C-alpha positions as CSV (number, residue, x, y, z in Angstrom):
1,X,55.1,45.1,83.5
2,X,56.9,48.7,83.1
3,X,55.8,51.7,85.3
4,X,55.1,53.4,82.2
5,X,52.5,51.0,81.5
6,X,50.8,51.5,84.8
7,X,50.8,55.2,84.4
8,X,49.1,54.8,81.2
9,X,46.5,52.5,82.7
10,X,45.6,55.2,85.3
11,X,45.8,57.9,82.7
12,X,43.3,56.1,80.7
13,X,40.9,55.2,83.7
14,X,41.1,59.1,84.9
15,X,41.1,60.4,81.3
16,X,44.0,62.4,82.0
17,X,47.8,62.3,80.4
18,X,50.3,59.9,81.7
19,X,52.6,62.5,82.1
20,X,50.5,64.3,84.9
21,X,49.9,60.5,86.8
22,X,53.8,60.0,86.7
23,X,54.2,63.7,88.2
24,X,51.4,63.2,91.0
25,X,53.0,59.7,91.8
26,X,56.7,61.0,92.0
27,X,55.6,64.0,94.2
28,X,53.5,61.9,96.5
29,X,56.5,59.5,97.1
30,X,58.7,62.4,97.5
31,X,56.4,63.8,100.2
32,X,56.1,60.7,101.9
33,X,59.9,60.3,101.9
34,X,60.2,63.8,103.2
35,X,57.7,63.1,106.3
36,X,59.6,59.6,107.0
37,X,63.0,61.7,107.1
38,X,61.7,64.6,109.2
39,X,59.5,62.9,111.8
40,X,61.3,60.3,114.4
41,X,57.9,58.6,115.1
42,X,56.4,58.9,111.3
43,X,53.6,56.3,110.6
44,X,51.9,56.6,107.4
45,X,48.9,54.5,106.8
46,X,47.5,54.0,103.3
47,X,43.9,52.1,103.6
48,X,44.0,48.8,101.5
49,X,47.6,49.1,100.7
50,X,49.9,49.1,103.8
51,X,51.7,51.3,106.1
52,X,55.0,53.2,105.8
53,X,57.1,54.0,109.1
54,X,60.4,54.4,110.5
55,X,62.5,52.0,112.7
56,X,65.4,52.8,114.9
57,X,68.3,50.2,115.2
58,X,70.2,51.1,118.1
59,X,73.9,51.8,118.3
60,X,75.7,48.5,118.8
61,X,79.1,46.9,118.8
62,X,80.7,44.9,115.9
63,X,83.8,43.4,114.1
64,X,84.9,44.6,111.1
65,X,85.2,41.8,108.7
66,X,88.8,42.8,107.1
67,X,90.5,44.1,109.8
68,X,88.8,42.1,112.6
69,X,88.9,45.1,114.9
70,X,86.0,45.8,116.9
71,X,83.9,49.0,116.0
72,X,80.9,50.7,117.1
73,X,77.9,50.7,114.8
74,X,75.9,53.9,115.0
75,X,72.4,54.1,115.8
76,X,70.2,54.2,112.1
77,X,66.5,54.9,111.1
78,X,65.2,52.5,108.6
79,X,62.2,52.8,106.5
80,X,59.9,49.8,106.9
81,X,56.8,49.0,104.9
82,X,54.1,46.6,106.0
83,X,51.4,45.5,103.4
84,X,47.8,45.4,104.5
85,X,46.0,42.2,104.8
86,X,43.6,43.4,102.2
87,X,46.5,44.0,99.6
88,X,48.1,40.4,100.6
89,X,44.5,38.5,100.0
90,X,44.1,40.4,96.5
91,X,47.8,39.3,95.5
92,X,47.0,35.8,96.8
93,X,43.5,35.5,95.0
94,X,45.3,36.2,91.8
95,X,48.3,33.6,92.1
């Protein structure tokens, strides 16, 4: 299934245009990404869907596979998503 089909289904259910559904979804995910980018401790919970949060990978040493030189891998912020139990159960029920 393509995203366009999902927009059409939601639009039909809400009796609005698919283009509006797409705009709302895109704006929602833009804002979600902005919040995760700005707040170091961001944790956004969406009921019955899951949790978006940011984890920090600490600076560590590593080896460049090509040159075999030791190097420092800088600290990074990684976005993480965990599905809710409700969502997992729903998917498993139809599996």
